[in-house]
Backbone as XML, in Angstrom:
<?xml version="1.0"?>
<chain id="A" units="angstrom">
  <residue number="1" name="MET">
    <atom name="N" x="-2.195" y="18.053" z="32.027"/>
    <atom name="CA" x="-1.009" y="18.504" z="32.894"/>
    <atom name="C" x="-1.466" y="19.845" z="33.892"/>
  </residue>
  <residue number="2" name="ALA">
    <atom name="N" x="-1.111" y="19.902" z="34.794"/>
    <atom name="CA" x="-1.418" y="20.828" z="35.766"/>
    <atom name="C" x="-1.073" y="22.394" z="35.405"/>
  </residue>
  <residue number="3" name="ASN">
    <atom name="N" x="-1.790" y="23.366" z="35.745"/>
    <atom name="CA" x="-1.107" y="24.755" z="35.306"/>
    <atom name="C" x="-0.038" y="24.898" z="35.763"/>
  </residue>
  <residue number="4" name="SER">
    <atom name="N" x="0.531" y="24.584" z="36.983"/>
    <atom name="CA" x="1.876" y="24.985" z="37.538"/>
    <atom name="C" x="2.927" y="24.215" z="36.615"/>
  </residue>
  <residue number="5" name="LEU">
    <atom name="N" x="2.651" y="23.015" z="36.372"/>
    <atom name="CA" x="3.820" y="22.290" z="35.301"/>
    <atom name="C" x="3.912" y="22.998" z="33.862"/>
  </residue>
  <residue number="6" name="ARG">
    <atom name="N" x="2.480" y="23.266" z="33.493"/>
    <atom name="CA" x="2.563" y="24.042" z="31.887"/>
    <atom name="C" x="3.385" y="25.177" z="32.288"/>
  </residue>
  <residue number="7" name="GLY">
    <atom name="N" x="3.064" y="25.977" z="33.253"/>
    <atom name="CA" x="3.884" y="27.153" z="33.456"/>
    <atom name="C" x="5.436" y="26.893" z="33.621"/>
  </residue>
  <residue number="8" name="GLU">
    <atom name="N" x="5.727" y="26.001" z="34.161"/>
    <atom name="CA" x="7.077" y="25.527" z="34.359"/>
    <atom name="C" x="7.796" y="25.089" z="32.964"/>
  </residue>
  <residue number="9" name="VAL">
    <atom name="N" x="6.993" y="24.239" z="32.560"/>
    <atom name="CA" x="7.335" y="24.096" z="31.110"/>
    <atom name="C" x="7.392" y="24.984" z="29.873"/>
  </residue>
  <residue number="10" name="LEU">
    <atom name="N" x="6.600" y="26.242" z="29.956"/>
    <atom name="CA" x="6.612" y="27.053" z="29.100"/>
    <atom name="C" x="7.927" y="28.023" z="29.454"/>
  </residue>
  <residue number="11" name="ASN">
    <atom name="N" x="8.068" y="28.181" z="30.813"/>
    <atom name="CA" x="9.324" y="28.811" z="31.497"/>
    <atom name="C" x="10.678" y="28.428" z="30.828"/>
  </residue>
  <residue number="12" name="LEU">
    <atom name="N" x="10.734" y="26.905" z="30.863"/>
    <atom name="CA" x="12.023" y="26.434" z="30.677"/>
    <atom name="C" x="12.250" y="26.485" z="28.959"/>
  </residue>
  <residue number="13" name="TYR">
    <atom name="N" x="10.987" y="26.403" z="28.484"/>
    <atom name="CA" x="11.253" y="26.567" z="26.831"/>
    <atom name="C" x="11.802" y="27.952" z="26.595"/>
  </residue>
  <residue number="14" name="LYS">
    <atom name="N" x="11.282" y="28.876" z="26.951"/>
    <atom name="CA" x="11.525" y="30.376" z="26.837"/>
    <atom name="C" x="12.962" y="30.362" z="27.407"/>
  </residue>
  <residue number="15" name="ASN">
    <atom name="N" x="13.530" y="29.963" z="28.264"/>
    <atom name="CA" x="14.786" y="30.403" z="28.712"/>
    <atom name="C" x="15.998" y="29.416" z="27.840"/>
  </residue>
  <residue number="16" name="LEU">
    <atom name="N" x="15.340" y="28.044" z="27.639"/>
    <atom name="CA" x="16.387" y="27.588" z="26.434"/>
    <atom name="C" x="16.278" y="28.299" z="25.254"/>
  </residue>
  <residue number="17" name="LEU">
    <atom name="N" x="15.320" y="28.735" z="24.978"/>
    <atom name="CA" x="15.300" y="29.330" z="23.298"/>
    <atom name="C" x="16.264" y="30.632" z="23.811"/>
  </residue>
  <residue number="18" name="TYR">
    <atom name="N" x="16.294" y="31.489" z="24.759"/>
    <atom name="CA" x="17.140" y="32.427" z="25.176"/>
    <atom name="C" x="18.407" y="32.128" z="24.862"/>
  </residue>
  <residue number="19" name="LEU">
    <atom name="N" x="18.809" y="30.974" z="25.562"/>
    <atom name="CA" x="20.372" y="30.521" z="25.783"/>
    <atom name="C" x="20.569" y="30.176" z="24.318"/>
  </residue>
  <residue number="20" name="GLY">
    <atom name="N" x="19.759" y="29.708" z="23.570"/>
    <atom name="CA" x="20.165" y="29.126" z="22.319"/>
    <atom name="C" x="20.600" y="30.143" z="21.041"/>
  </residue>
  <residue number="21" name="ARG">
    <atom name="N" x="20.475" y="31.270" z="21.754"/>
    <atom name="CA" x="20.733" y="32.472" z="20.475"/>
    <atom name="C" x="22.385" y="32.342" z="20.290"/>
  </residue>
  <residue number="22" name="ASP">
    <atom name="N" x="23.088" y="31.878" z="21.348"/>
    <atom name="CA" x="24.661" y="31.781" z="21.070"/>
    <atom name="C" x="25.262" y="30.685" z="20.998"/>
  </residue>
  <residue number="23" name="TYR">
    <atom name="N" x="24.546" y="29.620" z="20.554"/>
    <atom name="CA" x="24.892" y="28.261" z="20.257"/>
    <atom name="C" x="25.735" y="28.037" z="19.185"/>
  </residue>
  <residue number="24" name="PRO">
    <atom name="N" x="26.874" y="27.509" z="19.387"/>
    <atom name="CA" x="27.902" y="27.132" z="18.422"/>
    <atom name="C" x="27.454" y="26.793" z="17.192"/>
  </residue>
  <residue number="25" name="LYS">
    <atom name="N" x="26.495" y="25.976" z="17.023"/>
    <atom name="CA" x="26.058" y="25.552" z="15.435"/>
    <atom name="C" x="25.047" y="26.436" z="15.174"/>
  </residue>
  <residue number="26" name="GLY">
    <atom name="N" x="24.725" y="27.396" z="15.750"/>
    <atom name="CA" x="23.756" y="28.406" z="15.259"/>
    <atom name="C" x="22.239" y="28.389" z="15.993"/>
  </residue>
  <residue number="27" name="ALA">
    <atom name="N" x="21.949" y="29.510" z="15.950"/>
    <atom name="CA" x="20.478" y="29.617" z="16.537"/>
    <atom name="C" x="19.153" y="28.928" z="15.822"/>
  </residue>
  <residue number="28" name="ASP">
    <atom name="N" x="19.173" y="28.774" z="14.728"/>
    <atom name="CA" x="18.325" y="28.140" z="13.939"/>
    <atom name="C" x="18.475" y="26.574" z="13.972"/>
  </residue>
  <residue number="29" name="TYR">
    <atom name="N" x="19.564" y="26.132" z="14.306"/>
    <atom name="CA" x="19.795" y="24.652" z="14.597"/>
    <atom name="C" x="19.241" y="24.462" z="15.877"/>
  </residue>
  <residue number="30" name="PHE">
    <atom name="N" x="19.693" y="25.246" z="16.803"/>
    <atom name="CA" x="19.209" y="24.925" z="18.142"/>
    <atom name="C" x="17.885" y="25.053" z="18.472"/>
  </residue>
  <residue number="31" name="LYS">
    <atom name="N" x="17.130" y="26.194" z="17.699"/>
    <atom name="CA" x="15.856" y="26.325" z="17.626"/>
    <atom name="C" x="14.948" y="25.247" z="17.222"/>
  </residue>
  <residue number="32" name="ARG">
    <atom name="N" x="15.437" y="24.544" z="16.041"/>
    <atom name="CA" x="14.758" y="23.367" z="15.594"/>
    <atom name="C" x="14.916" y="21.923" z="16.574"/>
  </residue>
  <residue number="33" name="ARG">
    <atom name="N" x="16.231" y="22.062" z="17.165"/>
    <atom name="CA" x="16.155" y="20.496" z="17.853"/>
    <atom name="C" x="15.508" y="21.038" z="19.276"/>
  </residue>
  <residue number="34" name="LEU">
    <atom name="N" x="15.249" y="22.212" z="19.640"/>
    <atom name="CA" x="14.553" y="22.310" z="20.918"/>
    <atom name="C" x="13.094" y="22.073" z="20.553"/>
  </residue>
  <residue number="35" name="LYS">
    <atom name="N" x="12.462" y="22.619" z="19.607"/>
    <atom name="CA" x="10.968" y="22.437" z="19.095"/>
    <atom name="C" x="10.754" y="21.157" z="18.985"/>
  </residue>
  <residue number="36" name="ASN">
    <atom name="N" x="11.553" y="19.994" z="18.385"/>
    <atom name="CA" x="11.721" y="18.782" z="18.080"/>
    <atom name="C" x="11.475" y="18.097" z="19.338"/>
  </residue>
  <residue number="37" name="VAL">
    <atom name="N" x="12.411" y="18.405" z="20.320"/>
    <atom name="CA" x="12.117" y="17.595" z="21.721"/>
    <atom name="C" x="10.808" y="18.022" z="22.416"/>
  </residue>
  <residue number="38" name="PHE">
    <atom name="N" x="10.572" y="19.171" z="22.548"/>
    <atom name="CA" x="9.216" y="19.552" z="23.010"/>
    <atom name="C" x="8.274" y="18.918" z="22.574"/>
  </residue>
  <residue number="39" name="LEU">
    <atom name="N" x="8.089" y="18.901" z="21.218"/>
    <atom name="CA" x="7.086" y="18.452" z="20.414"/>
    <atom name="C" x="6.954" y="16.860" z="20.672"/>
  </residue>
  <residue number="40" name="LYS">
    <atom name="N" x="8.497" y="16.151" z="20.842"/>
    <atom name="CA" x="8.273" y="14.682" z="21.167"/>
    <atom name="C" x="7.755" y="14.325" z="22.261"/>
  </residue>
  <residue number="41" name="ASN">
    <atom name="N" x="7.861" y="15.327" z="23.292"/>
    <atom name="CA" x="7.494" y="15.078" z="24.631"/>
    <atom name="C" x="6.092" y="15.753" z="24.974"/>
  </residue>
  <residue number="42" name="LYS">
    <atom name="N" x="5.197" y="16.189" z="24.107"/>
    <atom name="CA" x="3.783" y="16.858" z="24.411"/>
    <atom name="C" x="2.658" y="16.084" z="24.760"/>
  </residue>
  <residue number="43" name="ASP">
    <atom name="N" x="2.842" y="14.670" z="24.581"/>
    <atom name="CA" x="1.705" y="13.674" z="24.921"/>
    <atom name="C" x="2.191" y="13.153" z="26.351"/>
  </residue>
  <residue number="44" name="VAL">
    <atom name="N" x="3.049" y="13.722" z="27.022"/>
    <atom name="CA" x="3.244" y="13.214" z="28.316"/>
    <atom name="C" x="2.354" y="13.605" z="29.371"/>
  </residue>
  <residue number="45" name="LYS">
    <atom name="N" x="1.676" y="12.912" z="30.032"/>
    <atom name="CA" x="0.454" y="13.248" z="31.122"/>
    <atom name="C" x="1.030" y="13.016" z="32.509"/>
  </residue>
  <residue number="46" name="ASP">
    <atom name="N" x="1.866" y="12.108" z="32.441"/>
    <atom name="CA" x="2.228" y="11.712" z="34.134"/>
    <atom name="C" x="3.034" y="13.031" z="34.596"/>
  </residue>
  <residue number="47" name="PRO">
    <atom name="N" x="2.604" y="13.483" z="35.970"/>
    <atom name="CA" x="3.126" y="14.628" z="36.457"/>
    <atom name="C" x="4.657" y="14.208" z="36.967"/>
  </residue>
  <residue number="48" name="GLU">
    <atom name="N" x="5.193" y="13.292" z="37.250"/>
    <atom name="CA" x="6.087" y="12.605" z="37.687"/>
    <atom name="C" x="7.067" y="12.714" z="36.688"/>
  </residue>
  <residue number="49" name="LYS">
    <atom name="N" x="6.749" y="12.174" z="35.444"/>
    <atom name="CA" x="7.393" y="12.113" z="34.130"/>
    <atom name="C" x="8.028" y="13.610" z="33.769"/>
  </residue>
  <residue number="50" name="ILE">
    <atom name="N" x="6.776" y="14.445" z="33.749"/>
    <atom name="CA" x="7.062" y="15.765" z="33.380"/>
    <atom name="C" x="8.012" y="16.347" z="34.313"/>
  </residue>
  <residue number="51" name="LYS">
    <atom name="N" x="8.016" y="16.273" z="35.608"/>
    <atom name="CA" x="9.006" y="16.704" z="36.411"/>
    <atom name="C" x="10.201" y="16.495" z="36.158"/>
  </residue>
  <residue number="52" name="GLU">
    <atom name="N" x="10.605" y="15.001" z="35.783"/>
    <atom name="CA" x="11.706" y="14.566" z="35.257"/>
    <atom name="C" x="12.377" y="15.328" z="34.245"/>
  </residue>
  <residue number="53" name="LEU">
    <atom name="N" x="11.555" y="15.461" z="33.193"/>
    <atom name="CA" x="11.759" y="16.076" z="32.122"/>
    <atom name="C" x="12.297" y="17.647" z="32.282"/>
  </residue>
  <residue number="54" name="ILE">
    <atom name="N" x="11.482" y="18.269" z="32.998"/>
    <atom name="CA" x="11.739" y="19.704" z="33.730"/>
    <atom name="C" x="13.200" y="19.715" z="34.271"/>
  </residue>
  <residue number="55" name="GLU">
    <atom name="N" x="13.470" y="18.587" z="35.023"/>
    <atom name="CA" x="15.066" y="18.622" z="35.363"/>
    <atom name="C" x="15.947" y="18.362" z="34.374"/>
  </residue>
  <residue number="56" name="ARG">
    <atom name="N" x="15.642" y="17.366" z="33.489"/>
    <atom name="CA" x="16.532" y="17.208" z="32.429"/>
    <atom name="C" x="17.114" y="18.650" z="31.860"/>
  </residue>
  <residue number="57" name="GLY">
    <atom name="N" x="15.794" y="19.143" z="31.703"/>
    <atom name="CA" x="15.912" y="20.691" z="30.764"/>
    <atom name="C" x="16.640" y="21.867" z="31.563"/>
  </residue>
  <residue number="58" name="LYS">
    <atom name="N" x="16.536" y="21.527" z="32.842"/>
    <atom name="CA" x="17.434" y="22.498" z="33.773"/>
    <atom name="C" x="18.790" y="22.276" z="33.782"/>
  </residue>
  <residue number="59" name="PHE">
    <atom name="N" x="18.871" y="20.859" z="33.604"/>
    <atom name="CA" x="20.667" y="20.339" z="33.595"/>
    <atom name="C" x="21.024" y="20.904" z="32.125"/>
  </residue>
  <residue number="60" name="VAL">
    <atom name="N" x="20.194" y="20.763" z="31.343"/>
    <atom name="CA" x="20.766" y="21.245" z="29.741"/>
    <atom name="C" x="21.055" y="22.795" z="29.800"/>
  </residue>
  <residue number="61" name="MET">
    <atom name="N" x="20.509" y="23.825" z="30.666"/>
    <atom name="CA" x="20.336" y="25.013" z="30.647"/>
    <atom name="C" x="21.531" y="25.106" z="31.358"/>
  </residue>
  <residue number="62" name="LYS">
    <atom name="N" x="21.991" y="24.670" z="32.564"/>
    <atom name="CA" x="23.209" y="24.684" z="33.250"/>
    <atom name="C" x="24.598" y="24.362" z="32.326"/>
  </residue>
  <residue number="63" name="GLU">
    <atom name="N" x="24.317" y="23.261" z="31.582"/>
    <atom name="CA" x="25.354" y="22.871" z="30.726"/>
    <atom name="C" x="25.601" y="23.940" z="29.619"/>
  </residue>
  <residue number="64" name="LEU">
    <atom name="N" x="24.644" y="24.580" z="29.193"/>
    <atom name="CA" x="24.739" y="25.679" z="28.141"/>
    <atom name="C" x="25.517" y="26.781" z="28.533"/>
  </residue>
  <residue number="65" name="GLU">
    <atom name="N" x="25.164" y="27.047" z="29.950"/>
    <atom name="CA" x="25.739" y="28.009" z="30.724"/>
    <atom name="C" x="27.037" y="28.123" z="30.764"/>
  </residue>
  <residue number="66" name="ALA">
    <atom name="N" x="27.527" y="26.724" z="31.020"/>
    <atom name="CA" x="29.023" y="26.391" z="31.631"/>
    <atom name="C" x="30.009" y="26.588" z="29.911"/>
  </residue>
  <residue number="67" name="LEU">
    <atom name="N" x="28.901" y="26.212" z="28.941"/>
    <atom name="CA" x="29.667" y="26.317" z="27.599"/>
    <atom name="C" x="30.011" y="27.521" z="27.247"/>
  </residue>
  <residue number="68" name="TYR">
    <atom name="N" x="28.964" y="28.247" z="27.628"/>
    <atom name="CA" x="29.410" y="29.867" z="27.118"/>
    <atom name="C" x="30.141" y="30.751" z="27.994"/>
  </residue>
  <residue number="69" name="PHE">
    <atom name="N" x="30.017" y="30.330" z="29.367"/>
    <atom name="CA" x="31.137" y="30.798" z="30.323"/>
    <atom name="C" x="32.699" y="30.368" z="29.718"/>
  </residue>
  <residue number="70" name="LEU">
    <atom name="N" x="32.832" y="29.136" z="29.445"/>
    <atom name="CA" x="34.212" y="28.799" z="29.076"/>
    <atom name="C" x="34.628" y="29.166" z="27.991"/>
  </residue>
  <residue number="71" name="ARG">
    <atom name="N" x="33.472" y="29.332" z="26.836"/>
    <atom name="CA" x="33.892" y="30.039" z="25.585"/>
    <atom name="C" x="34.566" y="31.677" z="25.771"/>
  </residue>
  <residue number="72" name="LYS">
    <atom name="N" x="34.051" y="32.113" z="26.459"/>
    <atom name="CA" x="34.175" y="33.496" z="26.978"/>
    <atom name="C" x="35.320" y="33.456" z="27.781"/>
  </residue>
  <residue number="73" name="TYR">
    <atom name="N" x="35.713" y="32.677" z="28.650"/>
    <atom name="CA" x="37.002" y="32.511" z="29.344"/>
    <atom name="C" x="38.123" y="32.300" z="28.355"/>
  </residue>
  <residue number="74" name="ARG">
    <atom name="N" x="38.054" y="31.507" z="27.532"/>
    <atom name="CA" x="39.039" y="31.234" z="26.635"/>
    <atom name="C" x="39.289" y="32.217" z="25.821"/>
  </residue>
  <residue number="75" name="ALA">
    <atom name="N" x="38.510" y="32.863" z="25.361"/>
    <atom name="CA" x="38.429" y="34.305" z="24.580"/>
    <atom name="C" x="39.360" y="35.336" z="25.233"/>
  </residue>
  <residue number="76" name="MET">
    <atom name="N" x="38.848" y="35.254" z="26.596"/>
    <atom name="CA" x="39.787" y="36.567" z="27.322"/>
    <atom name="C" x="40.967" y="36.103" z="27.461"/>
  </residue>
  <residue number="77" name="LYS">
    <atom name="N" x="41.333" y="34.781" z="27.977"/>
    <atom name="CA" x="42.456" y="34.505" z="28.160"/>
    <atom name="C" x="43.370" y="34.650" z="26.942"/>
  </residue>
  <residue number="78" name="GLN">
    <atom name="N" x="42.950" y="34.176" z="25.589"/>
    <atom name="CA" x="43.624" y="34.316" z="24.413"/>
    <atom name="C" x="43.953" y="35.849" z="23.951"/>
  </residue>
  <residue number="79" name="ARG">
    <atom name="N" x="43.057" y="36.751" z="24.320"/>
    <atom name="CA" x="43.466" y="38.187" z="24.194"/>
    <atom name="C" x="44.520" y="38.929" z="25.274"/>
  </residue>
  <residue number="80" name="TYR">
    <atom name="N" x="44.467" y="38.294" z="26.479"/>
    <atom name="CA" x="45.153" y="39.099" z="27.450"/>
    <atom name="C" x="46.681" y="38.228" z="27.606"/>
  </residue>
  <residue number="81" name="TYR">
    <atom name="N" x="46.803" y="36.789" z="27.157"/>
    <atom name="CA" x="48.014" y="35.942" z="27.227"/>
    <atom name="C" x="48.250" y="35.425" z="26.038"/>
  </residue>
  <residue number="82" name="SER">
    <atom name="N" x="48.155" y="36.256" z="24.948"/>
    <atom name="CA" x="48.411" y="35.895" z="23.659"/>
    <atom name="C" x="50.316" y="35.554" z="23.627"/>
  </residue>
  <residue number="83" name="ASP">
    <atom name="N" x="50.890" y="36.344" z="24.216"/>
    <atom name="CA" x="52.451" y="36.539" z="24.220"/>
    <atom name="C" x="52.883" y="35.223" z="25.066"/>
  </residue>
  <residue number="84" name="ILE">
    <atom name="N" x="52.387" y="34.629" z="25.885"/>
    <atom name="CA" x="52.898" y="33.763" z="26.798"/>
    <atom name="C" x="52.524" y="32.337" z="26.089"/>
  </residue>
  <residue number="85" name="LYS">
    <atom name="N" x="53.613" y="31.321" z="25.976"/>
    <atom name="CA" x="53.588" y="30.027" z="25.150"/>
    <atom name="C" x="53.793" y="28.998" z="26.698"/>
  </residue>
  <residue number="86" name="ASN">
    <atom name="N" x="52.931" y="28.271" z="26.288"/>
    <atom name="CA" x="52.865" y="27.042" z="27.329"/>
    <atom name="C" x="53.810" y="26.237" z="27.122"/>
  </residue>
</chain>
């Protein structure tokens, strides 16, 4: 694996690990799953396949950010609009 791809993979792992702290099922659950996924793909040597996996990881990061944003939005909405019934 080229050094630039290695750096990207490590950066992706660190970012996902950071985002996993607030995962609904718990940080330990997320950390175990993340480690298993990265270990499963550790033998991939093809740069194109590595780039594809990096893109998938970036997609997961965006999904996690959206999940957290939605959870915060719902909590704020519940606090400020708890008197209003739909």
